[in-house]
Structures are given as structure tokens and as C-alpha cells.
MITOR-553742 format. One record per residue: z, y, x of N, C-alpha, C in turn; residue number from 1. Coordinates in steps of 0.02 Angstrom, whole numbers, plus 50000, padded with zeros to 5 digits. Layout:
REM residues N
> Z/Y/X/Z/Y/X/Z/Y/X/NUM $
...
This chain:
REM residues 247
> 50637/50972/58694/50708/50953/58721/50753/51025/58719/1 $
> 50806/51021/58693/50854/51081/58685/50924/51052/58718/2 $
> 50958/51093/58766/51021/51074/58784/51064/51133/58776/3 $
> 51123/51127/58751/51176/51180/58746/51245/51159/58757/4 $
> 51274/51202/58782/51354/51201/58797/51390/51209/58731/5 $
> 51425/51153/58708/51459/51161/58646/51523/51181/58647/6 $
> 51554/51155/58698/51634/51177/58716/51652/51160/58788/7 $
> 51694/51192/58816/51711/51184/58891/51780/51206/58904/8 $
> 51810/51186/58952/51878/51214/58979/51877/51280/59000/9 $
> 51919/51322/58975/51919/51385/58986/51950/51392/59070/10 $
> 51929/51445/59102/51945/51449/59167/51947/51382/59207/11 $
> 51886/51350/59211/51891/51286/59250/51907/51289/59313/12 $
> 51885/51343/59357/51902/51345/59422/51963/51361/59438/13 $
> 52003/51405/59397/52074/51403/59404/52114/51343/59395/14 $
> 52096/51300/59350/52127/51228/59333/52104/51188/59399/15 $
> 52049/51191/59425/52039/51146/59485/52075/51167/59540/16 $
> 52080/51233/59557/52122/51261/59612/52201/51243/59597/17 $
> 52222/51257/59542/52288/51242/59530/52308/51174/59541/18 $
> 52268/51121/59520/52278/51042/59526/52281/51028/59601/19 $
> 52236/51072/59632/52227/51043/59710/52288/51078/59746/20 $
> 52315/51135/59728/52362/51165/59761/52433/51125/59749/21 $
> 52436/51104/59686/52498/51052/59676/52509/50994/59721/22 $
> 52454/50971/59759/52465/50918/59809/52500/50939/59870/23 $
> 52495/50998/59895/52524/51026/59950/52569/51083/59939/24 $
> 52588/51104/59876/52632/51152/59858/52706/51142/59859/25 $
> 52754/51171/59890/52825/51151/59890/52864/51174/59830/26 $
> 52823/51211/59793/52852/51230/59719/52827/51187/59666/27 $
> 52835/51204/59599/52811/51180/59549/52761/51228/59514/28 $
> 52699/51208/59520/52642/51249/59502/52652/51279/59418/29 $
> 52685/51236/59386/52692/51263/59311/52735/51321/59304/30 $
> 52776/51336/59356/52823/51392/59343/52795/51455/59383/31 $
> 52731/51450/59413/52712/51510/59459/52646/51540/59426/32 $
> 52635/51600/59439/52569/51630/59430/52521/51596/59466/33 $
> 52456/51612/59447/52404/51587/59490/52395/51618/59560/34 $
> 52410/51688/59552/52410/51722/59613/52456/51690/59665/35 $
> 52521/51673/59647/52569/51646/59685/52549/51584/59716/36 $
> 52520/51538/59672/52499/51473/59691/52441/51472/59754/37 $
> 52400/51529/59741/52345/51535/59787/52361/51590/59854/38 $
> 52421/51597/59856/52448/51652/59912/52420/51630/59982/39 $
> 52433/51574/60002/52420/51552/60061/52349/51533/60084/40 $
> 52304/51541/60038/52231/51525/60041/52198/51584/60068/41 $
> 52145/51581/60115/52120/51631/60144/52068/51666/60103/42 $
> 52064/51732/60097/52021/51772/60055/52056/51837/60038/43 $
> 52017/51896/60029/52051/51945/60008/52059/51961/59928/44 $
> 52020/51926/59892/52034/51935/59819/52043/51861/59792/45 $
> 52068/51853/59730/52081/51790/59707/52012/51749/59698/46 $
> 51963/51783/59686/51894/51748/59687/51874/51721/59751/47 $
> 51889/51751/59805/51871/51739/59877/51919/51666/59906/48 $
> 51980/51687/59878/52021/51622/59884/51999/51564/59845/49 $
> 51975/51565/59782/51944/51517/59750/51885/51490/59784/50 $
> 51844/51526/59817/51783/51498/59856/51804/51466/59907/51 $
> 51853/51486/59948/51884/51457/60006/51900/51386/59991/52 $
> 51948/51376/59935/51979/51315/59921/51929/51263/59891/53 $
> 51881/51287/59853/51837/51246/59810/51787/51217/59862/54 $
> 51768/51271/59911/51710/51238/59966/51751/51194/60006/55 $
> 51818/51207/60026/51847/51156/60070/51863/51086/60033/56 $
> 51875/51085/59961/51877/51021/59923/51813/50985/59937/57 $
> 51764/51024/59913/51705/50988/59906/51673/50960/59979/58 $
> 51689/51003/60035/51651/50981/60100/51694/50915/60130/59 $
> 51765/50914/60105/51795/50859/60128/51817/50800/60083/60 $
> 51766/50806/60024/51771/50744/59986/51831/50736/59932/61 $
> 51874/50794/59933/51936/50796/59883/51906/50807/59812/62 $
> 51876/50755/59786/51851/50775/59712/51888/50763/59659/63 $
> 51950/50740/59661/51989/50724/59613/52015/50784/59565/64 $
> 52031/50845/59601/52042/50897/59556/51975/50930/59510/65 $
> 51925/50900/59516/51869/50923/59482/51862/50882/59419/66 $
> 51900/50828/59407/51902/50784/59358/51940/50818/59301/67 $
> 51976/50874/59310/52015/50905/59252/51976/50950/59203/68 $
> 51938/50984/59226/51889/51034/59181/51837/50986/59144/69 $
> 51825/50994/59088/51781/50952/59039/51728/50996/59000/70 $
> 51675/50979/58992/51622/51010/58953/51584/50967/58906/71 $
> 51574/50983/58855/51525/50951/58802/51461/50982/58784/72 $
> 51415/50947/58801/51349/50965/58784/51308/50926/58718/73 $
> 51269/50979/58681/51229/50951/58627/51154/50946/58658/74 $
> 51125/50884/58649/51056/50877/58677/51009/50851/58621/75 $
> 50956/50894/58606/50914/50881/58558/50849/50861/58586/76 $
> 50819/50807/58545/50757/50787/58553/50728/50745/58613/77 $
> 50780/50709/58651/50764/50662/58702/50738/50594/58680/78 $
> 50705/50559/58724/50678/50491/58695/50742/50449/58700/79 $
> 50733/50391/58660/50777/50335/58669/50778/50305/58737/80 $
> 50721/50309/58775/50710/50280/58848/50766/50328/58887/81 $
> 50764/50391/58889/50814/50439/58924/50871/50431/58903/82 $
> 50892/50420/58837/50960/50403/58810/50985/50339/58844/83 $
> 50937/50295/58851/50964/50224/58877/50984/50238/58954/84 $
> 50946/50281/58989/50961/50294/59058/51031/50329/59064/85 $
> 51039/50388/59025/51108/50432/59047/51170/50387/59009/86 $
> 51163/50346/58966/51220/50313/58943/51238/50257/58989/87 $
> 51207/50246/59032/51233/50207/59093/51290/50229/59134/88 $
> 51300/50291/59127/51359/50324/59154/51426/50316/59118/89 $
> 51460/50275/59140/51520/50241/59108/51578/50297/59097/90 $
> 51583/50343/59145/51631/50397/59137/51614/50467/59098/91 $
> 51562/50455/59065/51538/50508/59012/51538/50471/58937/92 $
> 51563/50526/58898/51573/50504/58827/51511/50527/58787/93 $
> 51484/50480/58746/51433/50499/58703/51434/50485/58629/94 $
> 51399/50529/58594/51383/50513/58522/51314/50518/58520/95 $
> 51278/50466/58493/51201/50463/58479/51185/50462/58410/96 $
> 51131/50495/58387/51111/50493/58324/51093/50430/58306/97 $
> 51109/50398/58259/51099/50333/58228/51036/50328/58201/98 $
> 50994/50283/58216/50933/50261/58179/50944/50209/58132/99 $
> 51014/50188/58123/51026/50137/58066/51040/50175/57997/100 $
> 51059/50242/58014/51089/50280/57954/51039/50339/57941/101 $
> 51005/50359/57994/50956/50415/57981/50879/50393/57985/102 $
> 50854/50398/57928/50778/50366/57924/50736/50429/57930/103 $
> 50672/50414/57961/50620/50457/57969/50559/50459/57924/104 $
> 50591/50454/57852/50534/50433/57805/50492/50494/57789/105 $
> 50517/50557/57808/50480/50615/57780/50436/50641/57842/106 $
> 50427/50608/57895/50390/50634/57949/50313/50618/57937/107 $
> 50268/50671/57951/50195/50657/57944/50176/50623/58003/108 $
> 50156/50567/57994/50118/50527/58056/50067/50562/58089/109 $
> 50032/50595/58052/49971/50643/58085/50011/50695/58138/110 $
> 50076/50720/58124/50096/50764/58170/50133/50727/58229/111 $
> 50147/50661/58232/50177/50616/58271/50129/50625/58337/112 $
> 50061/50631/58330/50016/50634/58382/50020/50699/58423/113 $
> 50054/50746/58389/50058/50806/58415/50127/50818/58448/114 $
> 50171/50769/58445/50233/50777/58480/50295/50772/58428/115 $
> 50283/50766/58360/50332/50757/58325/50365/50699/58320/116 $
> 50429/50697/58329/50469/50628/58319/50475/50584/58387/117 $
> 50412/50584/58422/50409/50543/58478/50393/50600/58540/118 $
> 50426/50575/58594/50414/50614/58661/50347/50595/58695/119 $
> 50305/50637/58713/50246/50616/58747/50259/50633/58818/120 $
> 50249/50582/58858/50260/50586/58930/50203/50626/58961/121 $
> 50208/50672/59009/50155/50704/59044/50094/50665/59070/122 $
> 50105/50604/59087/50054/50570/59109/50011/50547/59060/123 $
> 50023/50558/58993/49967/50543/58948/49913/50589/58939/124 $
> 49924/50643/58970/49869/50698/58963/49857/50730/59031/125 $
> 49902/50714/59080/49883/50751/59146/49850/50706/59191/126 $
> 49786/50715/59215/49750/50664/59255/49790/50660/59324/127 $
> 49812/50712/59348/49839/50717/59418/49913/50685/59420/128 $
> 49941/50668/59359/50013/50648/59364/50016/50577/59393/129 $
> 50071/50573/59443/50082/50508/59474/50159/50487/59472/130 $
> 50172/50450/59442/50243/50428/59422/50265/50365/59469/131 $
> 50327/50360/59474/50359/50302/59514/50325/50230/59491/132 $
> 50318/50190/59534/50291/50117/59522/50224/50119/59485/133 $
> 50181/50170/59494/50123/50178/59462/50066/50143/59506/134 $
> 50034/50100/59462/49982/50055/59506/49926/50096/59543/135 $
> 49908/50155/59512/49851/50190/59535/49878/50270/59546/136 $
> 49837/50303/59576/49844/50376/59579/49817/50417/59520/137 $
> 49802/50475/59545/49759/50524/59502/49707/50483/59465/138 $
> 49687/50504/59399/49621/50480/59373/49573/50536/59353/139 $
> 49516/50506/59324/49467/50560/59306/49484/50580/59232/140 $
> 49454/50635/59216/49454/50659/59144/49442/50604/59092/141 $
> 49395/50572/59100/49369/50529/59046/49429/50466/59038/142 $
> 49461/50447/59090/49523/50399/59088/49576/50423/59057/143 $
> 49592/50491/59081/49650/50512/59042/49643/50533/58973/144 $
> 49583/50552/58955/49568/50563/58884/49571/50498/58846/145 $
> 49556/50436/58873/49567/50371/58840/49634/50360/58838/146 $
> 49675/50368/58882/49749/50355/58893/49782/50398/58830/147 $
> 49766/50468/58833/49804/50510/58784/49778/50479/58710/148 $
> 49718/50462/58703/49695/50438/58635/49734/50374/58612/149 $
> 49742/50323/58668/49780/50264/58654/49853/50272/58633/150 $
> 49881/50325/58671/49957/50336/58672/49971/50365/58596/151 $
> 49923/50420/58576/49935/50447/58516/49923/50403/58452/152 $
> 49869/50363/58462/49849/50312/58407/49908/50260/58401/153 $
> 49934/50248/58451/49997/50194/58460/50053/50207/58422/154 $
> 50079/50277/58447/50138/50302/58406/50130/50328/58331/155 $
> 50067/50346/58319/50047/50354/58246/50058/50300/58208/156 $
> 50030/50243/58237/50031/50184/58200/50102/50153/58186/157 $
> 50140/50160/58244/50212/50138/58238/50247/50167/58187/158 $
> 50234/50236/58173/50268/50274/58129/50245/50252/58057/159 $
> 50181/50252/58052/50149/50224/57993/50174/50165/57966/160 $
> 50184/50110/58010/50209/50050/57997/50278/50055/57980/161 $
> 50318/50094/58021/50392/50099/58002/50406/50127/57933/162 $
> 50362/50176/57913/50370/50204/57849/50350/50154/57797/163 $
> 50300/50116/57805/50285/50064/57753/50331/50013/57748/164 $
> 50362/49998/57801/50420/49947/57804/50482/49969/57751/165 $
> 50492/50040/57766/50546/50073/57721/50526/50066/57651/166 $
> 50461/50084/57633/50433/50084/57560/50433/50017/57537/167 $
> 50426/49965/57579/50433/49891/57555/50508/49858/57550/168 $
> 50554/49905/57561/50625/49892/57549/50660/49871/57608/169 $
> 50635/49873/57679/50669/49850/57738/50719/49901/57748/170 $
> 50788/49888/57763/50830/49943/57786/50813/49970/57846/171 $
> 50827/50036/57862/50809/50076/57922/50829/50041/57979/172 $
> 50891/50006/57980/50922/49978/58039/50872/49923/58065/173 $
> 50826/49892/58016/50781/49840/58039/50707/49862/58053/174 $
> 50690/49914/58003/50623/49941/58011/50617/49977/58074/175 $
> 50672/50005/58106/50672/50043/58171/50640/50000/58228/176 $
> 50647/49933/58222/50624/49887/58273/50557/49899/58294/177 $
> 50508/49937/58255/50443/49946/58270/50417/50010/58295/178 $
> 50470/50057/58299/50469/50113/58333/50465/50115/58408/179 $
> 50430/50159/58433/50421/50164/58514/50494/50176/58543/180 $
> 50496/50168/58605/50552/50179/58644/50558/50265/58659/181 $
> 50497/50297/58640/50496/50367/58655/50516/50410/58592/182 $
> 50542/50373/58536/50568/50408/58485/50625/50453/58492/183 $
> 50623/50518/58463/50676/50568/58484/50738/50557/58450/184 $
> 50794/50567/58492/50853/50567/58455/50902/50625/58486/185 $
> 50956/50641/58447/51001/50694/58464/51062/50659/58499/186 $
> 51101/50691/58536/51151/50673/58578/51213/50716/58585/187 $
> 51264/50696/58585/51326/50742/58616/51356/50701/58663/188 $
> 51369/50750/58719/51401/50703/58772/51448/50752/58811/189 $
> 51506/50716/58842/51566/50752/58878/51577/50722/58934/190 $
> 51580/50765/58986/51606/50741/59042/51644/50795/59091/191 $
> 51677/50770/59140/51723/50815/59188/51665/50845/59243/192 $
> 51693/50895/59276/51650/50928/59327/51629/50885/59386/193 $
> 51675/50833/59402/51660/50780/59459/51602/50744/59431/194 $
> 51607/50718/59364/51563/50671/59341/51490/50705/59335/195 $
> 51498/50765/59313/51432/50802/59310/51394/50804/59376/196 $
> 51434/50826/59433/51403/50823/59492/51372/50753/59516/197 $
> 51403/50701/59498/51382/50633/59512/51318/50615/59469/198 $
> 51315/50639/59403/51258/50636/59364/51196/50673/59394/199 $
> 51211/50729/59419/51157/50775/59457/51135/50733/59509/200 $
> 51181/50705/59555/51162/50668/59619/51101/50618/59588/201 $
> 51121/50584/59540/51073/50529/59522/51014/50550/59482/202 $
> 51025/50591/59428/50972/50608/59380/50927/50677/59396/203 $
> 50951/50710/59441/50916/50775/59459/50874/50761/59523/204 $
> 50884/50701/59553/50850/50682/59612/50771/50668/59604/205 $
> 50740/50675/59655/50661/50682/59648/50632/50610/59635/206 $
> 50667/50559/59639/50651/50491/59612/50672/50484/59546/207 $
> 50704/50528/59505/50724/50514/59437/50662/50528/59392/208 $
> 50663/50489/59338/50603/50498/59288/50614/50580/59267/209 $
> 50550/50600/59252/50528/50675/59236/50586/50692/59176/210 $
> 50596/50649/59126/50625/50674/59073/50704/50687/59076/211 $
> 50733/50640/59117/50804/50646/59127/50819/50688/59174/212 $
> 50770/50699/59226/50776/50749/59269/50782/50819/59242/213 $
> 50741/50838/59185/50730/50897/59156/50796/50904/59108/214 $
> 50819/50854/59082/50878/50871/59047/50935/50883/59094/215 $
> 50947/50854/59149/50998/50868/59198/50996/50929/59225/216 $
> 50930/50958/59238/50926/51026/59271/50946/51071/59222/217 $
> 50926/51062/59160/50958/51107/59104/51037/51110/59100/218 $
> 51065/51043/59105/51132/51042/59104/51167/51089/59162/219 $
> 51147/51075/59223/51151/51101/59275/51156/51180/59274/220 $
> 51103/51201/59243/51095/51274/59223/51157/51312/59183/221 $
> 51180/51272/59140/51229/51283/59100/51293/51281/59133/222 $
> 51303/51229/59178/51367/51218/59224/51373/51275/59270/223 $
> 51323/51298/59292/51327/51361/59336/51349/51418/59313/224 $
> 51347/51422/59251/51374/51479/59213/51449/51474/59202/225 $
> 51463/51406/59179/51528/51383/59157/51575/51386/59218/226 $
> 51558/51350/59275/51590/51343/59329/51563/51365/59396/227 $
> 51552/51424/59399/51502/51459/59448/51513/51445/59522/228 $
> 51572/51449/59544/51592/51430/59618/51575/51366/59631/229 $
> 51588/51317/59597/51581/51241/59613/51512/51230/59614/230 $
> 51475/51255/59561/51400/51227/59570/51362/51275/59608/231 $
> 51379/51328/59626/51349/51361/59679/51351/51326/59745/232 $
> 51410/51301/59760/51422/51265/59821/51384/51194/59815/233 $
> 51394/51168/59760/51352/51105/59752/51274/51111/59768/234 $
> 51256/51161/59731/51175/51175/59738/51161/51193/59812/235 $
> 51193/51221/59849/51175/51252/59919/51193/51200/59964/236 $
> 51248/51166/59959/51276/51112/60008/51266/51040/60004/237 $
> 51268/51022/59935/51264/50956/59915/51216/50925/59882/238 $
> 51175/50967/59853/51119/50943/59806/51062/50905/59846/239 $
> 51032/50852/59807/50983/50808/59842/51017/50762/59902/240 $
> 51083/50753/59894/51115/50700/59937/51161/50658/59887/241 $
> 51165/50595/59910/51220/50547/59882/51287/50561/59902/242 $
> 51321/50589/59866/51379/50628/59890/51446/50579/59878/243 $
> 51431/50514/59860/51489/50471/59842/51539/50506/59790/244 $
> 51519/50542/59743/51558/50578/59693/51587/50529/59640/245 $
> 51549/50469/59631/51574/50428/59573/51644/50408/59585/246 $
> 51677/50410/59526/51750/50385/59525/51761/50320/59544/247 $
């Protein structure tokens, strides 16, 4: 998996603070400097004033101003299963690699067993892995070896059958039906800062599946560089709670 920030609002926290100050400011924020707009906020420096205001907004559930800055992320190599989970968030915009128009006829099925084209879950090879709704706990080495062998054989067979169907003239949009839900795709997604925090509430939580949790953690790492005051406060004061951030 790879996650990178493609594009984002410049000075997102200046925008957040300007929008928030507009609600209680007796002038027109479009005519004033940022320093003037923030003049009445506690803090010695403009950064301290931003920290004061952003912390106040988040602590008091005033999330509207966080809808103004937007970020776009590119995600490489997530499973169709992970994609199905993240695309349930209706206030995020997505473009997903099409398996109707992109065929995987040049992938070596032998390499699929080693992780090419299909995401391999940790539970396929880790005897101590215990996931949500699992019927049993940890298993012995013999059992996990059989589990891994079965998983690798199954995904390889699926890809071999898919490629044979392509050779027999079936269109990719129909041949793809035999591919596993773990098949890797690439995705571009855009969301505002408020929605990003809501996604983190849902998808970086301890009960989220491992893959979408890893993806969300990587998005949060990038967000903490893009919008540092907001996501430092989120991480220290709000994370691992259901914060009612959803619009």
C-alpha cells in the first residue's frame, strides 16, 4: 500500500480560523488582514492564536469551519474489500481504478502467491492473529501453514482462470467476476478536514479492519503535516472517541 497527498488547500488553518471568525466578527473578513481578524483571540503569536481558536472550535463541537479546506490523496494497492468500506463515506469523493477497462493479463499467477495483484491478509500467515468475528483464537503452526497454502492456491487459481477467460475472448468487465475481493486497485479520494476526522473516528478505530486502519493511519500522518494544529489537537484530545463529526 502507498498513500500520498496529491493536492491540498494552502494555509488550511488560516482558512479555518477566518471562516470561524466571520461568525462573530463585526467587519467583513474579506477586507481585513488575517492578523486583524485574529486580533481579539488569546495568544502572543499568530500561531498561538490559531491554536487557541482551533482548540476552542473542536472542544465545543463547532465543526463547520473545518469543511472549507480540502485535501486529495492517491492510494495505491488496496483491496476491493478495503475500497468497498471506504467508499461508504458519502461526503468523500472517489475515483477508483476500473477493472472493466484495465485488464491484468500480464500478471504472472506464480507471483500472485507472493502478494502481486492480490492483498494477502496477515491472518493467512500469522498463527497468533485474531480478527473480529473470528470463530477461533490463535492456531498452531501446522494449521496456519495449511491456511496460507489454501489462500495462495485459491488466489493463484482465480487469476489463472481470469486470464484464461480473457484468452477465450470474454471481456474484462465479465472475466473479473472470478477475481477475489482482495484484488488490488488504485484510488484517488478527496475530502475536507472535518470529514477526514470523521473517517479517522470510524476507520482508525481499534475495531476497524487492519487494512483500512493502516490506510487511514497513513492519511492521518499526511494530514498532520498539512493541517498540523488541527490534527495534533484531534490526536491528543479526540482520537479513539466517537466525536459526532459526521455532517
